[in-house]
Residue, then its C-alpha position, 0 to 999 in steps of 0.5 A: m757711696a754708689d758701690d753701697i747703693f749697688k750692692a744694697l739694690a743687688d739682692p731681690t729682697r732688699r729691693t722688695i723691702l724698698d717697694e713695700l717702702t714706697e707703697r707705704s713709708g713709715q713702717t715698723l719691722f713687725e709691719l714690713c715682716g707681715r706684708l713681706t710674708m702676706k703680699h710676696q710669700l717671703t717667709m724671713s725671721r725678723q732678724a734677716v729683715s732687720q739685717h737687709l733693713s741695716v744693709l739699705e740704711e748704710a747705702g742711705l736708701v732707708e732712714s729709721r726714727r724712733e717714737g717711743r718703743y717704736k722704730f719706723h723706716d722711710i724711704d729715702p731716694e735721694p742717693l737714687r738721684h744721685i746715681t741716675a744724674r751720673w749718666i742721664r743728663p737733662d734734655t738740652g733740646e738737641g737731637t741725639s743720635 
């Protein structure tokens, strides 16, 4: 699972997609393509953005839902919490060196 997450996060375009979904969750592919073009000057085909979304979905970082003929994409930060919990422990109140 962690390998999929790191692979997904390794690509700057996918990180930008996650940034956009963090800023405004529940976007369609059309909306994402528009925001990537207008805000980030990333001109990609809808198919390319869809492939990036697939990688993010496989890693569990994005969830999609269908409503009628539209497919909406939402970020799921839970897998990132599991990874950070692996190395970052809550403060125990004891000093560290």
